[in-house]
N, C-alpha and C positions, 0 to 999 in steps of 0.2 A: 386095891385090887391088882393092881399091878406093881412090882417092885422091881427097879433098875439098879444093878451093881456095877458099878464102871471099874477100870483096870485101867493099867498102861500107862498112865501119868508116869513125868519122872523130868529129870534135867538132863539136856542134851546140847550140843555147841552148836552153832549156827553152820547149816550143810545137811545136819544130821538127820535121822528120821524116826519116828515114833508109831506105834499103832495102838489104838486105842479101842476097847473092846467094852461092851455094854450089855450085860446078860440080863434079861426079861424074866421074871417068873410069875404067876397068879393068871389072870382073867387076861389071855394077851389074843382070845381068837377073832374079836373083832377089832383090833389095830388095823391100821391102812397107810398112818404116815410115820415114820422114823426119822429123826432129826437131831442134828448137833447144832449146839450153840457153844459162846465163850465170851467172857468176861473179863478185862483187864483190871486193875485197881482203879478205880477214880471214873472208869467207862463205863458206857451202857452196857448191857448184853447186848449180843449179836448175831445174828445166825450165819452159822458156816457151811452146812451142808444137809442135804434133805435124798431120802429115797423113800419109795412108794413099800408096800409090804410086800408085793409081788416081784419088786428087783426091777423093773421095766422102767423106772423113769429114776432121773438124780438131777439134782440140782446143787450148783455151788455159789457162795457167797465171790466175787469177782477179786477177790484179794487172796483168795485161794485154789482157784481154778487154775488147773493142770500141775497143783501141788499136790493136794490131797484129793481121796478116794473113799468114797462112802460105799460100805456091801452090807450085805445080810445073808446071816443063813437062818432059815425060818426053823431048819430041825432041829438046830440049838438054842433058838429063840436070842439069837446073839446079832447084833448091829457091829460094825466095826467103823474106825476111822484110820486110814493109812495117810500119814505125814509124811511126804518128803521134803527135802530141801526149806528145812525148815528157818525160819528167820526169828532175830529176837522179838520181832512186834507180833510174833505168832504167842507169846508168854502169853498165858489165862488161865484160867478156871474153865475148864471143858465142860460140858453139861448133855446127858444125853437125854432125849425127849420122845415119848411115844403119844399119838394121838388117837382114839379111836373113833368108832361110827357111834355117834351118838353124843357126842363131845367131851368124852373124857379126856383128859391129860393129864400126865405124868412126867417128873423129872426124876432124874437120877441124882446122886450125894454131889458131885461135881468132883473131878478130879485135875491135879494143878501139873499144867506143862510149863518148863520154863527153859527158855533156848538162851543161851549166853551168847556173846559176841566174840 
């Protein structure tokens, strides 16, 4: 019922920046939480950042706080993750997630972010 299409991943040197986008389509009217997760090879998927649909509240993992910024544009049904001061340990597949009232949970396909040292 909700489709998420991600873009913006790629290869960047340490200290550089990337902006990830996640465009949502379908039945998004009851969405209330937008989140980014990431998963590195051999490691568990971890929480990165979250924003409520209205944009009034955000939350970040300690590892990215002060470097990453999550935002949304509801008119475009898009959530963003601005990543600055990237480190090699940020290398992972980044996933977009949408949580809806009623318990529905949707995931994007994931986009690869690689940070070279």
